[in-house]
Backbone bond lengths (Angstrom), bond angles and torsions (degrees), N, CA, C in turn:
res aa  C-N    CA-C-N  psi(-1)  N-CA   C-N-CA  omega(-1)  CA-C   N-CA-C  phi
1 M - - - 1.470 - - 1.466 107.89 -
2 H 1.346 115.93 127.93 1.440 122.59 -177.34 1.564 111.17 -82.41
3 A 1.317 115.29 128.52 1.496 121.35 177.97 1.500 110.26 -87.39
4 N 1.219 124.86 117.07 1.468 128.70 -179.80 1.578 109.76 -67.19
5 S 1.327 114.69 -31.69 1.411 118.84 -170.18 1.533 113.18 -78.32
6 N 1.303 119.15 -26.49 1.416 121.16 177.13 1.483 117.17 -132.88
7 N 1.386 115.99 11.29 1.439 122.89 176.29 1.545 114.65 56.59
8 K 1.323 112.36 32.99 1.520 117.88 178.18 1.573 108.77 -113.77
9 D 1.259 112.62 163.09 1.511 120.06 178.39 1.488 109.72 -114.71
10 Y 1.346 113.76 136.51 1.512 123.24 -177.89 1.501 107.49 -131.93
11 E 1.326 113.34 154.12 1.485 120.34 168.32 1.522 107.26 -102.58
12 L 1.315 114.80 144.80 1.473 121.27 173.72 1.580 105.94 -108.32
13 Y 1.354 112.41 132.35 1.463 118.29 175.14 1.522 106.43 -112.11
14 I 1.354 112.20 126.71 1.496 121.96 -173.76 1.610 109.66 -119.16
15 Q 1.235 112.68 122.65 1.549 118.44 176.15 1.617 104.56 -119.71
16 L 1.332 108.73 115.30 1.501 114.81 179.25 1.529 109.67 -88.44
17 P 1.370 118.81 154.35 1.436 125.62 179.45 1.582 104.02 -62.40
18 K 1.357 110.41 157.08 1.459 116.78 175.52 1.596 115.29 -60.35
19 S 1.300 111.54 -31.72 1.513 117.69 -174.81 1.547 109.38 -91.13
20 Y 1.324 122.98 -1.23 1.454 125.13 -175.07 1.518 112.56 -51.01
21 K 1.263 118.57 -48.35 1.466 125.46 -173.87 1.462 111.93 -73.09
22 D 1.379 121.37 -12.13 1.380 123.92 -170.65 1.526 112.03 -106.00
23 T 1.327 115.09 -1.05 1.457 119.45 -173.75 1.462 109.31 -148.11
24 K 1.296 115.50 163.74 1.528 123.03 172.22 1.508 112.64 -102.99
25 A 1.265 118.44 21.04 1.462 124.34 -177.31 1.564 108.97 -74.01
26 H 1.312 112.97 153.68 1.477 118.53 173.03 1.439 109.59 -100.96
27 Y 1.324 114.42 145.38 1.492 124.57 -171.61 1.528 116.83 -116.84
28 P 1.257 118.73 147.51 1.499 119.72 168.41 1.498 110.06 -58.81
29 F 1.257 119.59 156.14 1.402 122.70 173.81 1.526 114.99 -124.43
30 I 1.323 115.86 141.77 1.565 121.01 -178.77 1.441 106.86 -117.07
31 I 1.344 118.56 124.34 1.501 122.76 170.72 1.435 111.16 -101.02
32 V 1.305 117.20 127.02 1.526 123.67 177.73 1.506 108.28 -119.31
33 N 1.237 111.68 145.86 1.545 121.84 169.82 1.519 109.03 -107.99
34 D 1.350 117.74 -171.69 1.445 122.95 -177.90 1.568 107.05 45.90
35 T 1.307 115.48 55.47 1.506 117.10 -170.17 1.432 115.21 -67.68
36 S 1.340 119.42 -13.03 1.439 121.02 -178.31 1.488 109.83 -61.38
37 F 1.403 117.44 -32.86 1.465 117.19 176.86 1.547 112.04 -121.48
38 A 1.324 116.45 -30.99 1.438 120.02 -174.02 1.538 114.39 -73.25
39 F 1.300 117.96 -34.20 1.464 119.04 177.98 1.470 113.62 -68.50
40 P 1.369 119.70 -52.62 1.499 115.41 177.65 1.473 114.20 -60.11
41 I 1.297 118.32 -36.19 1.517 119.00 -178.32 1.484 111.96 -71.03
42 T 1.379 117.90 -34.49 1.439 122.66 176.63 1.516 107.16 -70.53
43 N 1.236 119.82 -43.69 1.525 122.48 175.86 1.521 111.33 -56.22
44 G 1.366 117.26 -47.72 1.443 121.13 -178.81 1.524 110.64 -61.62
45 A 1.390 113.92 -43.69 1.418 116.41 -177.50 1.609 111.75 -64.70
46 M 1.329 110.31 -42.09 1.522 111.46 178.97 1.487 114.36 -71.21
47 A 1.306 117.77 -27.10 1.479 119.08 174.89 1.488 110.11 -63.77
48 L 1.341 120.60 -37.64 1.421 125.33 178.16 1.590 114.47 -80.09
49 M 1.320 115.28 -38.51 1.356 118.42 -172.17 1.533 116.32 -99.23
50 G 1.361 114.37 -28.12 1.499 116.74 -175.31 1.512 112.09 -63.05
51 G 1.307 112.65 128.00 1.497 120.25 179.01 1.567 112.84 81.90
52 A 1.300 118.25 -9.95 1.433 124.08 175.34 1.481 112.58 -101.98
53 V 1.380 117.57 -56.17 1.417 124.83 178.30 1.503 116.04 -120.54
54 V 1.319 114.08 -14.43 1.537 117.57 174.79 1.533 106.23 -139.26
55 K 1.245 114.69 165.23 1.522 124.00 -179.67 1.571 104.70 -68.65
56 E 1.310 114.20 139.25 1.435 117.30 167.85 1.440 116.32 -60.30
57 A 1.349 119.91 146.28 1.437 122.14 -173.90 1.532 108.48 -147.99
58 I 1.379 113.60 157.97 1.430 119.90 172.18 1.533 107.88 -88.73
59 V 1.356 117.52 126.58 1.397 124.87 -178.01 1.505 109.25 -100.23
60 V 1.352 117.87 123.53 1.434 123.16 -178.06 1.558 110.46 -121.72
61 G 1.331 115.14 123.13 1.435 120.17 -179.45 1.603 108.80 -112.06
62 I 1.292 112.85 136.91 1.561 118.09 178.99 1.567 101.98 -111.26
63 S 1.247 111.19 122.68 1.525 121.38 -177.36 1.510 108.15 -67.39
64 Y 1.366 115.06 171.51 1.494 117.62 161.67 1.465 106.97 -72.07
65 S 1.382 114.09 161.15 1.440 117.04 -176.54 1.578 112.07 -64.97
66 K 1.241 116.11 137.77 1.486 121.86 -171.11 1.565 109.70 -66.42
67 G 1.276 114.23 133.98 1.482 119.51 178.41 1.503 114.42 85.13
68 D 1.291 116.91 -1.65 1.517 119.01 178.97 1.415 111.75 -110.15
69 D 1.335 118.00 152.11 1.514 124.31 172.27 1.502 108.38 -56.05
70 R 1.361 117.28 141.19 1.452 119.56 -177.77 1.497 112.27 -59.90
71 M 1.340 116.58 -41.75 1.496 116.70 -177.92 1.585 109.17 -71.29
72 V 1.246 117.88 -35.64 1.507 117.75 175.76 1.475 108.67 -59.29
73 S 1.348 117.01 -50.19 1.477 121.79 -177.78 1.546 113.40 -58.67
74 R 1.264 115.15 -48.56 1.519 118.46 -179.59 1.515 114.37 -70.72
75 T 1.322 116.14 -35.23 1.436 117.18 178.54 1.554 109.41 -70.15
76 R 1.328 117.91 -40.58 1.415 119.14 178.58 1.593 112.91 -64.38
77 D 1.280 111.63 -47.49 1.429 118.30 -169.04 1.532 115.96 -83.56
78 Y 1.366 117.44 -25.00 1.417 122.66 -175.60 1.578 116.29 -101.76
79 T 1.319 116.04 -8.46 1.481 118.96 -179.20 1.597 109.18 -103.50
80 P 1.331 114.79 140.55 1.370 116.78 -175.56 1.493 117.53 -84.17
81 T 1.337 120.86 -21.90 1.448 127.53 -173.86 1.512 106.86 -133.81
82 F 1.384 109.59 157.02 1.479 119.22 178.08 1.489 107.51 -79.39
83 S 1.307 116.25 122.48 1.517 122.11 -174.53 1.551 104.74 -147.32
84 P 1.354 114.95 83.17 1.486 116.48 -176.04 1.517 114.71 -81.77
85 V 1.326 117.74 -2.33 1.501 120.73 -173.71 1.487 110.63 -108.57
86 D 1.257 122.21 -3.33 1.495 123.10 -177.42 1.509 110.11 -64.54
87 K 1.292 115.92 126.45 1.490 122.05 -179.72 1.510 109.85 -78.93
88 N 1.346 119.47 71.77 1.489 120.46 -174.42 1.451 110.41 -109.62
89 G 1.264 121.26 17.17 1.464 119.84 173.78 1.513 110.77 83.64
90 N 1.346 120.37 -6.43 1.383 121.30 179.28 1.531 109.81 -84.29
91 S 1.386 116.38 161.42 1.392 122.11 -179.75 1.532 109.30 -72.77
92 S 1.338 118.24 162.86 1.467 117.98 -177.45 1.465 108.15 -71.67
93 T 1.325 122.49 -20.40 1.483 125.25 176.42 1.557 105.63 -68.56
94 A 1.281 117.39 -44.89 1.519 118.35 175.30 1.452 117.39 -63.80
95 R 1.350 115.42 -41.23 1.376 118.48 175.37 1.528 118.46 -65.10
96 M 1.329 112.97 -33.47 1.470 119.36 176.32 1.560 114.71 -73.96
97 A 1.351 111.93 -10.51 1.461 117.44 173.81 1.496 116.00 -94.25
98 S 1.293 117.52 -2.02 1.451 126.04 -169.63 1.599 111.50 -61.92
99 G 1.370 110.24 160.69 1.499 111.96 163.35 1.499 112.19 97.09
100 H 1.316 124.44 17.03 1.500 121.48 -176.82 1.539 111.26 -117.79
101 A 1.271 118.54 33.23 1.479 122.21 173.52 1.482 112.42 -58.65
102 K 1.318 120.66 -35.72 1.492 122.35 -177.50 1.517 106.44 -60.42
103 E 1.331 121.28 -45.39 1.452 119.46 -175.27 1.515 108.84 -67.31
104 Y 1.291 116.98 -41.21 1.467 122.09 -174.39 1.586 105.54 -66.52
105 V 1.312 120.19 -38.87 1.475 121.40 -175.48 1.599 104.39 -72.76
106 D 1.298 116.52 -37.14 1.514 119.81 175.14 1.609 108.54 -55.31
107 F 1.237 114.73 -45.85 1.441 119.71 178.02 1.574 111.50 -57.91
108 I 1.276 114.92 -44.19 1.543 116.29 178.85 1.394 107.06 -66.84
109 E 1.320 124.33 -42.15 1.435 123.15 -170.65 1.529 110.15 -75.27
110 R 1.321 116.80 -39.90 1.429 117.78 -167.71 1.585 112.82 -98.06
111 Q 1.360 114.20 -13.60 1.475 116.35 -178.74 1.451 114.05 -126.48
112 V 1.354 119.23 -45.57 1.514 119.77 -173.36 1.485 106.28 -72.61
113 I 1.336 119.82 -56.28 1.403 120.12 -171.98 1.594 113.31 -62.51
114 P 1.390 116.53 -44.91 1.494 115.19 172.50 1.558 112.51 -57.09
115 L 1.351 119.94 -34.27 1.470 118.68 -177.91 1.561 104.89 -70.24
116 L 1.271 119.00 -40.47 1.488 119.14 -178.76 1.499 109.88 -59.79
117 K 1.312 117.50 -44.94 1.535 122.73 -179.67 1.535 109.02 -62.69
118 E 1.291 116.44 -33.29 1.475 118.65 -173.27 1.560 105.61 -78.25
119 K 1.307 117.46 -46.73 1.483 120.80 -165.45 1.583 112.34 -93.72
120 Y 1.314 119.67 -17.92 1.431 118.80 -173.45 1.549 111.09 -138.83
121 R 1.226 115.24 158.35 1.510 122.70 -174.50 1.592 104.21 -83.27
122 I 1.267 113.76 77.41 1.531 114.41 175.14 1.442 113.25 -96.49
123 D 1.305 118.22 151.03 1.456 123.86 179.90 1.597 106.42 -96.74
124 P 1.247 123.53 101.09 1.420 122.84 -176.48 1.560 113.31 -62.97
125 K 1.329 114.95 -14.26 1.442 116.78 178.62 1.514 114.11 -80.05
126 K 1.295 118.03 -2.30 1.447 121.08 177.86 1.557 107.93 -145.80
127 S 1.345 113.67 102.61 1.499 119.76 179.34 1.407 107.38 -133.82
128 V 1.346 117.55 138.99 1.477 123.93 -171.54 1.548 110.03 -127.78
129 F 1.269 114.63 128.30 1.466 122.12 170.89 1.492 110.22 -96.90
130 V 1.334 120.23 133.46 1.487 124.34 173.84 1.440 108.94 -123.42
131 G 1.344 119.88 126.09 1.361 127.91 176.09 1.532 117.00 -144.58
132 H 1.286 114.43 145.71 1.581 116.78 179.04 1.466 106.90 -132.60
133 S 1.391 114.78 146.54 1.457 119.89 175.40 1.581 109.47 65.08
134 Y 1.371 115.65 -121.64 1.405 120.84 173.50 1.550 111.45 -62.21
135 G 1.436 113.76 -32.12 1.488 114.47 177.73 1.510 110.25 -71.71
136 G 1.375 118.52 -25.67 1.403 120.22 171.22 1.535 115.06 -70.67
137 L 1.308 111.75 -35.59 1.553 116.86 171.41 1.558 109.60 -62.18
138 L 1.345 115.34 -43.52 1.465 115.27 175.99 1.539 114.26 -60.25
139 G 1.361 120.31 -42.02 1.395 126.04 179.27 1.557 109.57 -59.62
140 T 1.325 114.59 -42.38 1.433 119.63 177.80 1.501 111.73 -66.46
141 Y 1.253 121.37 -36.66 1.469 130.64 175.05 1.531 107.55 -58.95
142 I 1.324 115.30 -53.25 1.480 120.62 -178.65 1.586 109.57 -60.54
143 L 1.315 112.91 -37.75 1.492 116.03 -176.85 1.515 111.64 -63.07
144 F 1.333 116.03 -34.42 1.534 119.35 -177.71 1.499 110.69 -94.73
145 K 1.360 123.44 -12.48 1.368 123.16 179.78 1.513 113.23 -107.66
146 K 1.296 117.69 -44.14 1.519 123.44 -177.62 1.484 109.33 -139.81
147 P 1.379 118.54 64.84 1.401 117.74 -175.10 1.540 116.00 -65.48
148 H 1.276 114.35 -20.15 1.519 118.62 179.94 1.506 113.11 -67.66
149 L 1.301 115.45 -13.95 1.544 115.77 179.65 1.492 115.84 -60.31
150 F 1.337 114.84 -34.36 1.466 120.55 -178.99 1.572 108.15 -133.15
151 T 1.315 112.11 151.90 1.506 117.51 177.53 1.506 105.35 -88.24
152 D 1.297 121.03 -31.88 1.475 126.40 -173.77 1.466 114.92 -132.11
153 Y 1.363 117.29 142.16 1.408 120.36 -178.50 1.516 109.88 -130.60
154 I 1.341 113.68 124.89 1.501 119.72 174.71 1.574 104.22 -107.39
155 I 1.294 116.92 107.56 1.498 126.12 -168.91 1.576 105.27 -114.40
156 G 1.281 116.99 115.61 1.504 118.12 178.65 1.531 108.57 -117.64
157 S 1.330 111.25 135.87 1.536 120.94 175.75 1.477 111.08 40.59
158 P 1.282 121.69 51.69 1.484 122.82 179.19 1.524 111.04 -58.75
159 S 1.260 115.63 140.48 1.588 123.96 179.98 1.526 106.48 -77.95
160 L 1.297 117.63 66.08 1.520 120.52 -177.91 1.490 114.00 -71.43
161 W 1.357 113.41 -12.82 1.454 121.22 178.62 1.441 110.47 -72.77
162 Y 1.360 121.92 -21.44 1.396 129.14 -172.43 1.552 115.47 -52.73
163 D 1.329 114.71 131.01 1.451 122.50 176.04 1.571 111.02 50.57
164 N 1.385 115.72 59.93 1.395 121.99 -179.16 1.461 115.33 51.34
165 R 1.371 116.74 38.20 1.446 124.04 174.06 1.525 110.09 66.46
166 V 1.365 115.86 45.02 1.391 119.45 -174.06 1.556 115.75 -63.50
167 M 1.350 111.56 -21.44 1.531 118.90 -175.99 1.522 107.44 -67.67
168 F 1.318 119.52 -31.78 1.414 121.71 178.58 1.582 111.82 -67.87
169 T 1.355 111.46 -32.40 1.510 114.85 175.87 1.495 110.42 -73.73
170 L 1.340 117.84 -35.57 1.519 117.73 -179.92 1.559 111.29 -69.95
171 E 1.319 114.99 -31.60 1.449 119.16 173.66 1.534 113.67 -67.48
172 K 1.197 113.84 -38.23 1.470 120.02 177.97 1.502 110.35 -67.61
173 A 1.344 120.50 -41.71 1.336 124.72 172.62 1.506 116.60 -59.94
174 F 1.341 114.84 -41.74 1.398 126.16 176.46 1.598 108.60 -61.22
175 S 1.221 117.17 -42.40 1.481 120.36 -174.65 1.479 109.74 -71.27
176 K 1.266 120.20 -24.15 1.528 124.79 179.13 1.492 111.65 -61.12
177 V 1.361 114.41 -33.91 1.443 118.70 -175.41 1.446 119.54 -121.03
178 H 1.374 113.57 3.40 1.488 120.00 177.74 1.544 111.08 -132.23
179 S 1.273 114.03 130.11 1.438 118.34 171.76 1.586 111.86 -102.88
180 R 1.352 115.48 -8.63 1.453 119.30 -179.78 1.541 107.33 -121.08
181 L 1.382 111.11 140.25 1.443 119.10 174.54 1.511 106.69 -140.56
182 P 1.322 115.93 88.92 1.514 120.96 -174.66 1.470 109.80 -77.01
183 A 1.317 120.23 92.25 1.477 125.37 177.37 1.557 113.49 -163.28
184 N 1.205 111.52 144.79 1.496 120.25 177.49 1.536 105.61 -102.25
185 V 1.280 115.41 111.21 1.586 120.33 -173.09 1.506 108.68 -120.22
186 T 1.371 112.29 127.33 1.503 120.34 166.42 1.426 107.05 -112.01
187 M 1.354 118.07 133.55 1.536 121.88 -179.50 1.545 103.90 -132.74
188 F 1.368 107.86 138.91 1.468 116.60 -175.15 1.571 109.97 -135.25
189 V 1.241 113.47 157.85 1.495 123.03 176.95 1.464 111.37 -152.93
190 G 1.262 120.45 145.63 1.503 119.80 174.22 1.549 110.40 -82.32
191 S 1.299 117.47 147.69 1.406 123.04 -176.54 1.533 112.43 -67.88
192 L 1.373 116.06 -18.61 1.412 117.81 -179.07 1.501 113.77 -100.91
193 E 1.343 114.59 20.35 1.487 117.80 -177.50 1.530 113.80 -98.58
194 N 1.291 117.90 17.73 1.483 118.58 178.01 1.513 111.72 -99.68
195 D 1.266 120.16 13.14 1.480 123.34 -177.80 1.498 111.40 -72.88
196 Y 1.346 115.92 -59.93 1.478 117.51 -174.30 1.432 113.84 -91.02
197 Y 1.319 117.22 -44.87 1.511 124.18 170.88 1.506 106.23 -115.72
198 P 1.438 116.10 156.35 1.390 118.31 179.86 1.554 109.78 -83.07
199 M 1.349 117.23 62.97 1.409 119.06 -173.99 1.542 115.00 -65.01
200 V 1.333 114.59 -36.99 1.466 117.74 -179.18 1.458 108.21 -73.96
201 T 1.330 118.26 -48.05 1.467 123.90 179.47 1.509 109.22 -53.24
202 D 1.329 115.21 -52.44 1.508 117.17 179.47 1.485 116.15 -58.93
203 L 1.297 115.82 -40.89 1.450 118.33 -177.32 1.536 111.56 -67.18
204 L 1.337 115.11 -36.21 1.551 120.77 179.32 1.494 106.58 -70.40
205 A 1.367 116.93 -38.59 1.421 118.48 175.31 1.529 118.87 -63.84
206 M 1.375 113.53 -34.33 1.444 119.10 175.60 1.499 110.18 -72.87
207 E 1.351 116.34 -36.03 1.485 120.88 175.11 1.573 108.24 -55.37
208 K 1.319 116.76 -53.40 1.472 121.83 179.29 1.414 116.25 -57.06
209 Q 1.385 115.96 -39.15 1.467 122.71 178.51 1.502 111.60 -66.42
210 L 1.343 115.01 -45.13 1.444 122.66 179.06 1.517 112.20 -62.52
211 R 1.322 117.24 -49.34 1.416 123.04 -178.39 1.558 115.12 -60.64
212 S 1.373 110.21 -31.02 1.543 116.68 179.66 1.484 112.37 -69.52
213 R 1.360 119.31 -13.87 1.404 121.73 -177.37 1.596 114.79 -85.51
214 N 1.263 110.66 -23.15 1.511 116.47 -175.95 1.489 113.96 50.93
215 Y 1.301 117.75 43.68 1.515 122.15 179.18 1.488 111.45 -54.89
216 E 1.302 114.96 134.02 1.520 120.14 169.43 1.512 114.13 -65.20
217 G 1.321 114.49 132.69 1.490 116.33 -179.39 1.424 119.01 78.36
218 F 1.349 116.96 7.27 1.472 120.82 -178.11 1.469 114.95 -104.14
219 S 1.280 116.32 132.63 1.538 122.70 175.59 1.506 109.94 -120.38
220 L 1.315 116.56 129.09 1.393 119.08 -179.04 1.575 112.29 -129.74
221 R 1.332 115.86 134.81 1.443 120.99 174.10 1.532 107.20 -128.49
222 V 1.258 119.36 127.48 1.518 123.29 177.76 1.550 105.87 -123.42
223 E 1.354 112.78 139.15 1.439 117.46 -178.91 1.576 106.40 -145.83
224 V 1.321 113.69 136.25 1.444 121.02 172.18 1.571 106.66 -100.96
225 L 1.354 114.57 119.21 1.470 116.27 -174.37 1.530 107.51 -93.14
226 Q 1.411 109.60 117.13 1.455 113.25 -173.68 1.555 115.54 -68.92
227 G 1.371 115.91 140.31 1.383 120.33 176.18 1.471 113.63 81.02
228 E 1.331 121.04 -0.54 1.465 123.65 177.81 1.549 114.17 -98.17
229 N 1.361 114.44 140.86 1.472 119.45 175.10 1.528 108.55 -106.26
230 H 1.311 114.30 -172.20 1.478 119.79 -174.02 1.512 108.06 -67.41
231 H 1.282 121.35 -32.74 1.471 125.52 -174.76 1.538 111.37 -81.50
232 S 1.335 114.16 -26.40 1.523 118.48 -169.46 1.524 113.89 -100.98
233 V 1.319 115.38 -19.82 1.463 118.30 -166.42 1.531 115.70 -76.29
234 F 1.293 121.16 -16.98 1.434 118.61 -169.07 1.533 114.28 -66.17
235 P 1.343 120.56 -48.93 1.460 117.69 -179.20 1.522 113.33 -58.40
236 G 1.299 120.86 -38.17 1.419 118.93 178.59 1.541 113.56 -69.51
237 L 1.332 116.01 -38.79 1.505 117.53 -178.75 1.450 108.85 -68.05
238 L 1.376 115.89 -38.88 1.418 118.55 176.58 1.501 115.02 -55.70
239 S 1.305 116.65 -52.58 1.476 121.14 177.92 1.543 112.76 -53.22
240 K 1.388 111.14 -51.36 1.498 113.87 179.16 1.554 111.95 -63.13
241 G 1.276 119.99 -37.83 1.483 123.67 177.71 1.449 113.63 -68.41
242 L 1.245 119.28 -32.40 1.497 121.75 179.61 1.516 108.04 -75.03
243 M 1.256 117.34 -35.51 1.521 120.41 176.76 1.460 114.13 -72.75
244 A 1.359 116.16 -24.29 1.408 119.81 176.77 1.481 110.14 -82.41
245 T 1.331 120.99 -30.91 1.449 120.04 -173.85 1.502 113.91 -103.17
246 L 1.337 120.49 -25.77 1.457 123.45 -179.29 1.526 113.64 -119.15
247 S 1.272 115.30 33.30 1.465 119.11 -179.20 1.523 110.21 -60.36
248 L 1.298 117.37 137.74 1.481 124.50 176.28 1.539 109.46 -57.96
249 E 1.307 119.72 -24.84 1.437 120.46 -176.40 1.507 112.65 -83.19
250 K 1.325 116.21 -6.97 1.462 116.21 179.48 1.490 113.92 -92.16
């Protein structure tokens, strides 16, 4: 799929619920990034949980841009600002590509979601964003720039350290002009993620900042998952996030 906003090409991966062909019902949809790991894990979780402990949903994965290095693609698309000097383990090429989340989010808003509405029986009243690490940074960016895109956000280990904690500045700017933030947000981090970056410290600071606003229509749950590090935390936070957002009881 060609993205008009950044002139890049992406693949969309679609997993329909087991009951999709047997009904005319409309389903919530889940959009995941970092599809090399997040799409198969989300599919596996929904295969086990969908219809049993959570509502069935359409899972949508957006690939890295075709023909580009994975780290270049995700650094360009998932980061909100140009920050070439961040010591994040990425190559200088990836860091020099940073700061184009706006164009990527425009692609999701103007092309991906309209395509889903056209081709599939999606329920626009229940849409879930899932992101981890830079993907969690992206989800936080969407929350403060275009919160209407999703009703629910599952944000794992967001890179809130990025560009001198720029996300705290973006939230502050948002709060100056908005008293309402209609979103159900679950945020997670592993207890062992404070070693290289202050991931736990930053997430708890963001929680404090968000709760101080008392946004109308805003629901926030934050949890530190004990014994988990940056590489192990995603499956557990996904399961907890799905149960919080797609509970059969809601």
